[in-house]
C-alpha positions as CSV (number, residue, x, y, z in Angstrom):
1,M,0.0,0.0,0.0
2,N,2.9,2.3,0.3
3,N,3.2,4.1,-3.0
4,G,6.5,6.0,-2.1
5,H,5.0,9.3,-0.9
6,D,6.2,10.9,2.2
7,P,3.3,11.3,4.6
8,R,4.6,14.5,6.2
9,I,3.1,17.8,5.3
10,R,5.5,20.3,3.8
11,I,5.0,23.9,4.1
12,L,6.8,26.2,1.7
13,R,7.9,29.5,3.0
14,Q,10.4,32.1,1.9
15,P,13.7,32.2,3.6
16,A,14.0,34.6,6.6
17,P,15.3,38.0,5.5
18,G,18.9,38.8,6.2
19,L,20.3,41.4,8.4
20,L,19.7,44.3,5.8
21,G,16.1,43.2,5.4
22,R,15.4,43.2,9.1
23,V,17.1,46.6,9.5
24,C,15.0,48.1,6.6
25,F,11.8,46.5,8.0
26,G,12.6,48.0,11.4
27,A,13.3,51.4,10.1
28,L,10.1,51.4,8.0
29,G,8.1,50.4,11.1
30,L,9.7,53.1,13.2
31,V,8.9,55.7,10.4
32,V,5.2,54.5,10.3
33,L,5.0,54.6,14.1
34,V,6.3,58.1,14.3
35,A,4.0,59.3,11.6
36,A,1.1,57.7,13.3
37,F,2.1,59.4,16.5
38,F,2.1,62.8,14.9
39,F,-1.1,62.2,13.0
40,V,-2.9,61.2,16.3
41,G,-1.4,64.3,18.0
42,L,-2.4,66.6,15.3
43,A,-6.0,65.1,15.3
44,L,-6.3,65.4,19.1
45,A,-5.0,69.0,19.0
46,T,-7.6,69.9,16.2
47,G,-10.3,68.3,18.2
48,A,-9.3,70.3,21.3
49,V,-9.3,73.6,19.4
50,F,-12.7,72.7,17.8
51,A,-14.2,71.9,21.2
52,A,-12.9,75.1,22.7
53,I,-14.4,77.1,20.0
54,L,-17.7,75.5,20.5
55,A,-17.6,75.9,24.3
56,L,-16.7,79.6,23.9
57,R,-19.5,80.1,21.4
58,W,-21.9,78.3,23.8
59,W,-20.7,80.5,26.8
60,W,-21.0,83.7,24.8
61,L,-24.6,83.0,23.6
62,R,-25.8,82.0,27.2
63,R,-24.2,85.2,28.6
64,K,-25.9,87.3,25.9
65,L,-29.2,85.7,26.5
66,A,-29.0,86.1,30.2
67,R,-28.1,89.8,29.8
68,E,-31.1,90.4,27.5
69,L,-33.4,88.6,29.8
70,R,-32.1,90.8,32.7
71,T,-32.8,94.1,30.8
72,G,-36.2,92.9,29.3
73,T,-35.2,93.6,25.7
74,V,-34.4,91.1,23.1
75,E,-32.6,92.4,20.1
76,G,-33.1,90.9,16.7
77,E,-33.6,91.5,13.0
78,Y,-36.7,91.3,10.9
79,R,-37.8,91.9,7.3
80,V,-41.3,93.0,6.3
81,I,-42.5,90.4,3.8
82,E,-46.0,92.1,3.0
83,A,-47.2,95.4,4.4
84,V,-50.9,95.6,4.9
85,V,-52.6,98.9,6.0
86,S,-56.0,98.5,7.5
87,D,-58.5,101.2,8.6
88,R,-60.6,98.8,10.5
89,R,-60.4,98.4,14.3
90,P,-60.6,95.0,15.8
91,D,-64.1,94.0,16.7
92,R,-64.8,94.3,20.5
93,A,-66.9,91.6,22.1
94,G,-70.2,92.8,23.5
95,E,-70.6,96.0,21.4
C-alpha cells in the first residue's frame, strides 16, 4: 500500500530576511510609528481647538441671552414680507 509518498506535510515558505532586510523593515516600522504618533497628536489638537471654539460660542450665547433677559429687551432683525394697512379696528366683544 505504500506508493512511495512521504506522509509528512511540507510547508513552503520564503527564507528569513537577512540582516539588511530586518534593519530596513525595522526602520520602516519606526517611520510608520512616528508618523502615526504625529497624526494622532494633530487630530487630538484639532479636536481640542474645535471643542474650545464650540464651548466659547456656547458660553457667549448663554451670557448674551442672560443679559437680554435681565434688561427685558431682546434684540433681533426682521424683514417685512408684506405690508398691509387696515383702517378697521378690531371687533370688540359685546358692542
